[in-house]
Structures are given as C-alpha cells and as structure tokens.
N, C-alpha and C positions, 0 to 999 in steps of 0.2 A: 599492549594491543591498542590500536587506533580505531576510534569510532568513525564511521563514515555516514553519509546520507542514507545509505541502505540500512544501517543499524538504527538510525533515527526513525526512518519510516517504520521499521519493525516495532520499535518501542512505542511510537505514537499509535500505530494500528492496534497494538495490544491494549493500550489505555482507552482508545475510542471504543474498542469492542467491549471492554469491561464496563464502560459507562453508558454507551448509547445503543449497542446492538439490540435490535428487536423492539425498540421502544418508540412509542409515539410521544412527541413533545409538543405541548400546547404553548406556542410562543406568545399567544395573546395573554394567557394566564401567568406564565412564568418568565416571559421575556425571551429575547433571542439568546441562545446559548453562546457563550464566549469561550475562549481557550481554557480558562480555569474550570469551567463546567464540563467541557468536552474531554478534558484530561483527567477528570475525577478528583480535582483538587478541592473543589467545593461542590455541593449538590446543585442541580439545576434549579435556578430561581434564587439561589443565595447570592449575596454580595461577597465578592472576593476581596481580600485585604492583602497588603504586603506580608503581613504575618502569616497568613494562610499559605501564601505562595513560597515562603522561605523554605528552602530545602527541596522544593518540587522541581520538575523539569523546566519550569519557567524561570528558575533562579540560575543565574550564570555561574554560581558557585557549586551547582549540582555536580556530582561525581561524573555524570555522563559527559559533561562539557569539558572536564579536565582532560579527557582522552580523545576529544573530538579532533578531526583532521585539520580544522582551522580554528583560529581564536574566536571564542565566544566569551567576551568579557563584559557584556552589558545585558540587562534583561531585555532590551529592545532587540539585540542581535539574537538572543535565544528565541524570542517570540517570532522573529522573521524566519528563522530556520525551521521552527515547528510549523508555521503557516505554510512554508514551502513544502514540507513533508506532507501535510494534509492535502494541499492542492495536487501533489503528484499521486497521492492515494486515490483522490477523486478521479483524476485523469485515467488511472489504471483500473477504475471501477471497483476498487477494493473497499472504498468508503462511499456509500451511496445514500443520498438523502432524497426522499420523494415527498410530495404533498398529495396524499391520497384523497383529500376532500377539496382540492383546488388551492391555488395560491392564497386566495382571500381568507380561507378558513384558518390559516395560521398553524396548522398541524403539520409537523414534520414526522416522517417515519424514517428511521435510520437502520442501515444494515452495514456491518463491517465484516468483510470476508477474511479468509486466512491468507496472509501475504505470501506464504510459502507454498500455497497450493498451486500446482501446475497440472491441471486435469489432462492436458494433451501431451505431457512430457513423457518421453520414452528414453531408454538407454540401450545402446548397442555397443559392439566392440569394434575398435579401429582395425581395418584390414591390414594396415602396415605394422603397427606396433603392439596391438592387442589390448591397449588401454580402453577404458570406458569412455563413450562419447554420448553426451546427452543430446537429444534432438526433439523438436516439436513438429510433428507433421502438419502440413497445410493442405486443406482440401480446396481445389480450384475448379471453377466451372468455366470451360472455354469451348466454343463451337459445338454446343449441344451435348457435351460429355463432361465427366468429372475425372480429375487427375489428382492423385495423392502424391505430394512432394515431400521429400526428406532432405534437409540440408545437413551435411555432416562435416564438422570441423574439429579435428582432434586437438585437444589442448596440449598434448605431449609431443606431437611430431608435426610434420608439414602436411599430413593427409587432409585433403579437403575435397568434397564431392557433393553433387546434387543428384539425387535419384528421384525418379518419378515412375508412377505406374497408373495406367488408365484403368478406371473402375468400370466394370460392365454391369448392366442392370439385369436382374433375374426375371 
C-alpha cells in the first residue's frame, strides 16, 4: 500500500490533535512551537535533538516514508512534506490557530478538527446503475431566494447530473 499526501494529512492531523487541540500556548514563556513540538516528539518548550527525532515522522527512515508515493530520503524533505500537510490543513480550516488576547500577547489557542468529518455529506443511489453516490449539497442565494443544489457524479458509471430545488420561506 502506498501512502499519499491524504494519508500524511491524516497522520499529521492526528498528531496535532493529540498535542495541541484545545490548548492555549504561551509563546512568550515557552517559545514558538516548532514541528517537533507540534507533532508531540518533544513537549512544548523543550529543545528537540536529533536523538529525540530519530524514529519519529521527522526521520526520513520512518516506516511512513518507506511507503510514501515519492522519495523522502532526507530529513529536510520529510520536514517540507509535513509543513505542506500542515499548510493544507490550515487552508481547509482543520487546523486553526487564533490569538484570543491579540497578536502582541503571544498566546495561541489551537483547535484541530476531524479530517474525515463531512457535516454536509450525503449519500444517494445512482439512477442508472444503483451504486452509492456521495454528494455535498450547496445552498445558494440568488435574486432574493435560496436554491439547494446537488451535484451527482457516479464513480461506477457515466451518470452525472446537477439537481436544484428552490427553497420557500414559511
């Protein structure tokens, strides 16, 4: 089995959640968290060493990288892949960092959501072949009214359709 960026995002999100979720971090007192802190390799505020990182996800010899879809043969490459995963988790708002007391206070509040959670995801049946089709409805506001849209693309056959329904106010 080959590991992909999706697998790396899932692995990194799990570690971020275990380490940072729901915590306030005083960056003035403990310093800015770096990858070893964020991934739970060392505690926040501790100094990471090559010995501590050996065998961790930051180590290019870690079993995860042995099955990765592209070569990760240096610690620098492992670090860049992990940073890329973290940036994409932030872009998707799975990993959120806020400064509840303002930027100058140096306090970070971290939340890490469930990467697999799809609150609007629904499943229906393909009209052509009967297979399951996942869809995520979209609510649109146009010309003073709301429309609910469903895009259906069957992964098993060529069935593809866009359905919409105008929603009326009670």
